[in-house]
C-alpha positions in Angstrom: 73.2 120.6 85.6 76.6 122.1 86.2 79.1 119.1 86.3 82.1 119.4 88.6 83.9 116.1 88.0 84.7 114.2 84.8 86.0 110.7 85.4 87.7 109.0 82.4 88.9 105.5 81.8 92.1 105.4 79.8 92.6 102.4 77.5 90.0 102.3 74.7 88.2 105.3 76.1 90.4 108.5 76.4 93.3 106.9 74.6 93.3 106.0 70.9 94.2 102.5 69.9 97.9 103.5 69.7 97.7 104.8 73.3 97.6 108.5 72.6 95.5 111.4 73.8 94.2 113.1 70.7 94.8 116.9 70.3 91.1 117.6 70.4 90.6 115.6 73.6 93.6 117.2 75.2 92.5 120.8 74.5 88.9 120.2 75.7 90.1 118.6 78.9 92.4 121.5 79.6 89.5 123.9 79.0 87.3 121.9 81.3 89.9 122.2 84.1 90.2 125.9 83.4 86.5 126.1 84.0 86.9 124.5 87.4 86.0 120.9 86.6 88.1 118.1 88.2 89.3 115.7 85.5 90.0 112.3 87.1 91.7 109.4 85.4 90.4 106.1 86.5 92.1 103.0 85.2 93.1 99.4 85.9 96.6 100.4 85.1 99.3 100.7 87.8 99.8 104.3 89.1 103.2 104.6 87.3 101.6 103.7 84.0 99.1 106.6 84.3 101.5 109.4 85.1 102.5 110.3 81.6 98.9 111.0 80.8 98.3 112.9 84.0 101.3 115.1 83.2 100.1 115.6 79.6 96.8 116.9 80.9 98.4 119.0 83.6 96.4 117.4 86.4 98.9 118.5 89.0 98.4 122.2 88.1 94.7 121.9 88.6 94.9 119.9 91.9 93.5 116.7 90.5 93.7 113.0 91.3 94.1 109.6 89.6 92.5 106.4 90.5 94.7 103.4 89.6 94.4 99.6 89.9 90.7 99.7 89.3 90.1 101.8 92.4 92.6 100.2 94.8 94.7 103.4 95.0 93.8 107.1 94.8 96.7 109.5 94.4 96.8 113.3 94.9 98.9 114.3 91.8 99.7 117.8 93.0 101.2 116.7 96.3 102.3 113.2 95.1 100.5 111.6 98.0 98.5 108.3 98.2 95.2 109.3 99.9 93.6 105.8 99.7 95.0 102.3 99.3 93.6 98.8 99.8 95.3 95.6 99.0 94.7 91.9 98.5 96.2 89.8 101.3 99.0 87.3 100.7 96.5 84.5 101.3 94.0 85.9 98.8 96.8 86.2 96.2 97.8 82.6 96.8 94.1 81.5 96.5 93.9 83.2 93.1 97.1 81.5 92.0 95.6 78.1 93.0 92.4 79.0 91.0 94.6 79.9 88.0 96.4 76.6 88.1 93.2 74.5 88.6 91.7 76.2 85.5 94.8 76.5 83.3 94.9 80.3 83.3 97.8 82.7 83.4 98.1 85.0 86.4 100.0 88.1 87.2 100.4 90.7 90.0 102.7 93.5 90.9 105.7 93.9 93.3 108.4 96.6 93.4 107.1 98.2 90.2 107.4 94.9 88.3 104.9 92.5 86.8 105.2 89.1 88.6 104.2 85.9 86.9 105.3 82.3 86.7 104.3 81.7 83.0 104.7 83.4 79.7 101.8 84.6 77.5 101.1 87.0 74.7 98.5 88.6 77.1 101.1 89.2 79.8 103.2 90.8 77.1 100.3 93.2 76.4 100.2 94.2 80.0 104.0 95.0 79.7 103.3 97.1 76.6 100.4 98.9 78.3 102.2 99.7 81.6 105.9 99.9 80.6 106.7 97.7 83.6 109.3 94.9 83.5 108.1 91.3 83.6 109.7 89.3 86.4 109.1 85.6 85.5 109.6 83.8 88.7 110.1 80.1 89.5 107.6 80.0 92.4 104.8 82.6 92.4 103.8 81.9 96.0 107.3 82.2 97.3 107.8 85.5 95.5 104.4 86.9 96.6 105.0 86.8 100.3 103.3 90.1 100.8 100.1 92.0 99.9 99.5 93.5 96.5 96.8 95.8 95.0 95.3 93.4 92.5 95.8 90.2 90.3 94.9 89.7 86.7 93.9 86.3 85.3 94.6 86.1 81.6 93.6 83.8 78.7 92.0 83.8 75.3 88.9 86.0 75.5 86.4 83.4 74.5 87.7 81.0 77.1 88.3 83.6 79.8 84.8 85.0 79.7 83.5 81.6 81.0 85.5 82.0 84.2 84.2 85.4 85.3 80.9 84.0 86.8 82.8 81.0 88.3 85.3 83.3 90.0 82.5 85.6 91.3 80.7 82.6 92.7 83.6 80.9 94.3 85.4 84.1 95.5 82.6 86.2 96.8 85.0 87.9 99.2 86.7 89.6 96.2 85.8 92.1 93.5 86.0 90.7 89.9 85.7 92.5 86.6 86.8 92.1 83.0 88.7 95.1 81.6 90.1 94.1 78.3 88.6 90.8 76.9 91.7 88.9 77.9 92.1 90.5 81.4 90.0 89.3 84.3 90.9 91.6 87.1 90.6 90.8 90.8 90.6 93.4 93.6 89.8 93.4 97.3 86.1 93.2 98.2 84.3 96.6 97.8 87.0 97.9 95.5 86.0 99.2 92.1 86.1 102.5 90.3 82.7 103.7 91.6 83.7 103.1 95.2 86.8 105.3 94.8 85.0 108.0 92.9 82.5 108.2 95.8 85.4 108.5 98.3 87.0 111.2 96.2 83.7 113.1 95.6 83.1 113.2 99.3 86.6 114.6 99.9 86.0 117.3 97.3 82.4 118.0 98.4 81.0 117.0 95.0 77.5 115.4 94.7 76.8 112.3 92.7 74.6 114.1 90.2 77.5 116.5 89.5 79.8 113.7 88.1 80.2 112.4 84.6 81.9 109.1 84.0 83.1 107.8 80.7 84.2 104.2 79.9 84.0 101.3 77.6 84.3 98.0 79.4 83.1 95.8 82.3 85.5 97.3 84.9 83.9 100.7 84.0 80.3 99.6 84.6 80.1 100.5 88.3 81.3 104.1 87.7 79.1 104.6 84.6 76.1 103.5 86.6 77.1 105.5 89.7 77.7 108.9 87.9 75.0 111.5 87.4 75.8 111.1 83.7 77.1 107.7 82.7 78.7 107.6 79.2 80.0 104.9 77.0 82.2 105.5 74.0 80.9 103.8 70.9 83.4 101.0 71.0 81.9 99.7 74.2 81.4 95.9 74.6 78.1 95.1 72.9 76.6 93.5 76.0 77.0 96.8 77.9 75.5 99.2 75.4 72.2 99.7 77.3 73.9 100.3 80.7 74.7 104.0 80.2 72.8 107.2 79.8 74.3 108.1 76.5 76.8 106.8 73.9 79.3 109.1 72.2 81.8 108.6 69.4 84.5 106.0 69.8 87.9 106.3 71.4 89.5 106.9 68.0 87.0 109.6 67.1 87.3 112.0 70.1 84.3 110.7 72.1 85.6 112.3 75.3 85.9 115.7 73.6 82.3 115.3 72.5 81.2 114.9 76.1 83.2 118.0 77.2 81.8 120.1 74.5 78.2 119.1 75.0 77.9 118.8 78.7 80.7 121.0 80.2 81.7 123.8 77.9 
């Protein structure tokens, strides 16, 4: 099989634990693009927090795209154009805020390239570190969020937060819900996930499902790993997901992505 698209999660997949693209990964991904393969970054991160990695991999030069906010936005990097976007409504955001308060969880969303929250938490600080976005701690979340937004994240201690994933899926069936990092429970519009946006992009580029490789490590990567012609986990995948992919490669700190490129593309 000649693969034409390689879709990569960022945190804990392509990136090392200190948020770098290793030299081996970088060189192999450049070579893959030189061989005509579209390298697509697909992350829960905001678009702005993905651009440095898109630039490092020269995605614009090769006419590629990034999928941000877990699939809510697709951006044409070469032309700096959003080609797809879907948002949570104001009412849906307010519903999620109510859920967070009822269950003593933290919540954040995004507005004007800032993180919006009405509480403080070490987990919100991690989102700031990951994205580089300023935290705007507001007095009234609902008053501030008087508009649509691409997603919300509920945050808490991983052991406690995991219990709320099935509850949120049951009570908010009109939304898409997935855990990314163990302390991030991400909520997007219904029908929005990484696989759905990969499918949209593949259709645009005339690439068939079986010609796609997807590599990830966490629950919010599951749909794309199951959708792709070759679904791949890096070795640091969450234990409960290990049997959900076609293959497992080395960890994010040991150039698992380069391993995929060398074996299945180059």
